[in-house]
C-alpha angles and dihedrals in degrees: 000000000000087000090060094050104091136162088230107103086211106059117204114266095235090051091049091051091048089053097043101042096059089048092050091048090049092050092048091050093047100043096070090054092050092048092049090050092049091050 
């Protein structure tokens, strides 16, 4: 993630996607477990 942290207030789109996609995948993979635990 250090690569995505930049002083530029307008991060490059590819860098933003590289940072966001792994987070989205992590959330999607974790949510089912959380739901099953809550149930």
